C-alpha positions in Angstrom: -16.4 5.3 -6.9 -14.8 5.7 -3.4 -16.6 7.1 -0.5 -15.3 8.6 2.5 -17.1 9.6 5.9 -15.6 12.2 8.1 -16.3 12.9 11.6 -16.2 16.7 12.7 -14.7 17.4 9.3 -11.6 15.6 10.0 -10.3 12.9 7.6 -9.8 9.3 9.2 -6.2 8.5 9.0 -5.0 6.2 6.0 -2.4 3.9 5.3 0.0 4.8 2.9 2.2 2.2 0.4 5.2 2.4 -1.4 6.4 0.0 -4.1 10.2 -0.1 -5.5 9.8 -1.4 -8.8 12.8 -3.5 -10.0 13.3 -5.8 -12.9 13.0 -9.0 -11.3 10.7 -8.5 -8.2 9.1 -5.4 -6.3 9.2 -4.7 -2.8 6.1 -3.1 -1.3 6.0 -1.3 2.1 2.7 -0.2 4.0 2.9 2.4 7.0 0.0 3.5 9.0 -1.2 7.2 9.9 1.8 7.4 12.5 4.4 6.2 10.0 4.8 2.9 11.7 5.4 0.1 9.0 2.4 -2.5 9.0 3.4 -4.6 6.2 6.1 -5.4 4.1 6.4 -7.7 1.2 7.9 -8.3 -2.3 6.3 -9.8 -5.4 7.8 -11.5 -8.4 7.8 -9.4 -11.8 5.6 -11.8 -13.4 1.8 -12.0 -13.9 1.1 -13.8 -10.5 3.1 -11.3 -8.5 1.4 -8.2 -10.1 -2.0 -9.9 -9.5 -0.9 -9.9 -5.8 -0.5 -6.0 -5.9 -4.1 -5.7 -7.3 
């Protein structure tokens, strides 16, 4: 279950992530509410790499 508190009826800004899924590795980028990239990394297409994503 997820709970989000709002102030004055406005949702707080949230980061957004994108995953480029490929056969050998997966590139991940996270941007903040202004669209600025805050994180960028890749993980292997194996059990250890996929565990990193969760």
